[in-house]
C-alpha positions in Angstrom: -40.4 10.9 -112.4 -42.1 14.5 -111.4 -45.1 14.3 -114.6 -45.5 10.7 -113.4 -45.9 11.6 -109.6 -48.2 14.4 -110.2 -50.3 12.6 -112.9 -50.3 9.7 -109.7 -51.8 12.7 -106.8 -54.2 13.7 -109.7 -55.7 10.4 -110.3 -55.7 9.7 -106.7 -57.1 12.9 -105.5 -59.3 12.8 -108.3 -60.7 9.6 -106.9 -61.0 11.2 -103.6 -63.1 14.0 -104.3 -64.9 11.7 -106.5 -66.5 9.8 -103.1 -66.5 12.9 -101.2 -68.8 14.0 -103.6 -70.2 10.6 -104.1 -71.1 10.7 -100.2 -72.2 14.1 -99.2 -74.7 13.8 -102.3 -75.9 10.2 -100.5 -76.3 11.8 -97.5 -80.5 12.9 -95.6 -78.6 15.4 -94.2 -77.4 16.9 -97.8 -80.6 15.8 -99.5 -82.4 17.4 -96.9 -81.3 20.3 -97.1 -82.3 20.1 -101.2 -84.7 19.5 -99.9 -85.8 22.9 -97.8 -84.9 24.5 -100.8 -84.8 23.4 -103.9 -88.3 21.5 -104.0 -88.5 21.3 -107.3 -84.7 19.3 -107.7 -85.9 17.2 -104.5 -89.3 15.5 -106.5 -86.6 14.0 -109.0 -83.4 13.7 -106.8 -82.5 10.1 -107.0 -82.5 10.8 -110.6 -80.9 14.2 -110.9 -77.8 12.8 -108.5 -77.5 9.5 -111.0 -77.1 12.0 -113.8 -73.8 13.9 -111.3 -72.4 10.5 -110.1 -72.4 8.9 -114.2 -70.8 12.4 -115.1 -68.3 13.2 -112.7 -66.9 9.3 -112.2 -65.4 9.7 -115.4 -62.5 12.5 -115.2 -60.9 10.2 -112.7 -61.8 7.0 -115.6 -60.2 9.2 -118.3 -57.1 9.7 -115.8 -56.1 6.6 -115.4 -56.6 5.5 -118.8 -54.9 7.9 -120.5 -52.0 7.6 -118.0 -51.7 3.7 -117.0 -47.7 4.1 -116.1 -46.2 0.6 -115.3 -48.1 -3.0 -115.8 -47.2 -4.2 -111.9 -49.3 -8.0 -113.3 -51.1 -8.9 -116.5 -53.2 -12.5 -116.6 -51.9 -14.5 -119.1 -53.0 -18.5 -120.0 -55.5 -20.1 -117.2 -55.0 -17.1 -115.3 -56.7 -14.9 -117.5 -60.0 -17.6 -118.3 -59.9 -17.0 -114.8 -59.8 -14.0 -114.3 -61.9 -13.5 -117.5 -64.8 -16.2 -116.0 -65.0 -14.4 -112.6 -65.9 -11.2 -113.9 -68.3 -12.6 -116.3 -69.8 -14.0 -113.2 -69.9 -10.8 -111.5 -71.8 -9.5 -114.0 -74.2 -11.7 -114.1 -74.8 -11.4 -111.0 -75.4 -7.8 -111.1 -77.7 -8.5 -113.2 -79.5 -11.5 -111.9 -80.0 -9.0 -108.4 -81.8 -6.2 -110.6 -84.5 -8.5 -110.9 -85.5 -8.0 -107.0 -84.6 -4.3 -106.9 -87.1 -1.7 -108.9 -84.8 -0.5 -111.0 -86.8 2.3 -112.3 -86.9 3.8 -108.6 -83.2 2.9 -108.5 -82.8 4.8 -111.3 -85.1 7.8 -110.5 -86.5 7.2 -114.0 -90.4 6.5 -112.4 -93.1 9.3 -111.7 -92.9 9.9 -108.1 -89.7 7.9 -107.3 -86.4 8.8 -105.9 -87.8 11.7 -103.8 -86.9 12.6 -100.8 -87.7 11.9 -97.5 -89.5 9.1 -99.6 -88.6 5.6 -98.7 -87.4 3.7 -102.4 -88.8 0.3 -101.4 -90.3 -2.0 -99.1 -87.3 -4.2 -96.4 -86.2 -7.1 -99.5 -83.8 -9.1 -100.3 -82.7 -11.1 -103.8 -81.4 -14.5 -103.0 -77.3 -12.9 -102.9 -78.3 -11.1 -100.2 -78.7 -13.8 -98.4 -74.6 -14.7 -98.2 -73.6 -11.2 -98.8 -75.1 -7.3 -97.3 -73.3 -6.0 -100.2 -73.8 -7.6 -103.1 -73.2 -5.5 -105.9 -70.3 -3.4 -104.2 -69.1 -7.5 -103.8 -69.4 -8.0 -107.9 -67.5 -4.7 -108.1 -64.9 -5.3 -106.5 -64.7 -8.8 -108.9 -65.0 -6.8 -111.8 -61.5 -4.4 -110.3 -59.6 -6.7 -109.3 -59.8 -9.6 -112.5 -58.8 -6.9 -114.6 -55.5 -6.5 -115.7 -53.4 -3.9 -113.8 -50.8 -1.0 -114.7 -50.4 1.6 -111.3 -53.3 3.9 -112.1 -55.3 1.5 -112.3 -54.3 -0.7 -108.9 -54.3 3.0 -107.4 -58.0 3.1 -108.9 -58.4 -0.1 -107.8 -56.7 0.7 -103.6 -59.1 3.0 -103.6 -62.6 1.8 -104.5 -61.8 -0.9 -102.8 -61.4 1.1 -99.2 -64.4 3.1 -100.5 -66.8 -0.1 -100.7 -65.7 -1.0 -97.7 -66.5 3.2 -96.2 -69.5 3.4 -97.9 -71.0 0.2 -97.4 -70.6 1.7 -93.5 -72.2 5.0 -94.1 -75.1 3.2 -96.3 -76.1 -0.1 -93.6 -76.2 3.4 -90.6 -78.6 5.0 -93.6 -80.7 1.6 -93.7 -80.9 0.9 -90.4 -82.4 5.1 -89.8 -85.3 3.9 -92.7 -85.9 -0.1 -91.2 -84.6 -0.1 -87.5 -84.8 -3.7 -85.6 -86.4 -5.4 -89.6 -82.1 -4.2 -90.8 -80.6 -5.5 -87.3 -81.6 -9.1 -87.0 -80.6 -9.7 -91.1 -77.1 -7.8 -89.7 -76.4 -10.3 -87.3 -76.6 -13.6 -89.9 -74.8 -12.2 -93.1 -71.4 -10.9 -93.8 -70.7 -7.5 -95.1 -68.7 -7.6 -98.6 -67.1 -11.5 -98.2 -69.1 -14.0 -97.9 -68.6 -16.6 -95.4 -69.2 -20.0 -95.9 -71.0 -20.8 -92.1 -72.3 -16.8 -91.7 -75.6 -16.8 -94.2 -79.4 -16.4 -94.3 -81.7 -18.7 -94.8 -84.4 -19.9 -96.6 -86.5 -20.4 -93.7 -85.2 -17.3 -91.8 -85.9 -15.2 -94.8 -90.0 -14.8 -93.9 -89.6 -13.6 -90.3 -87.1 -11.1 -91.7 -89.0 -9.3 -94.8 -92.6 -10.9 -94.2 -92.3 -13.0 -97.1 -90.7 -15.7 -98.6 -88.6 -16.1 -101.4 
């Protein structure tokens, strides 16, 4: 019993450490320090940041996979089909929304992209952004919560959900600093993580907010 508790505490701690490092290294203040002390690193910061995040996330994921713990619930029958359908729709949503981003710049693969102190993209909205401000976070939440739920994955889902909620607030502070009043007006029209039928951005409002239609 003691060993199991240690494993779950290690899992939670590794996720919290990953989220903390991920947030700190994404902050403007940290990036400004990198730009001041390591100009060469700053030139491709987005690429290095993505590589670092991709490697370090493997640690808590490995703990969750290798030590799943007791099964809390497992989808079966119609529920299993429904959860898999939702997960598939979330994946399609990821792929469809990515067409509205400069993914080479987002990943740091395009020359001159991801440089510290340079705005990566103009303020644009994908069709999904008409209904929720953070569609990728929403798709991610759907993906993780539609899986079978051993205890280690349940811990992962709880912590990831809290991080998405808190992280979205931090990200919006950066977006307001970068896009100013445009993003403030957009935020008044659209909910953050969970779509609401009565609160969404109408097509004719998009041009007002971004300077172009969809």
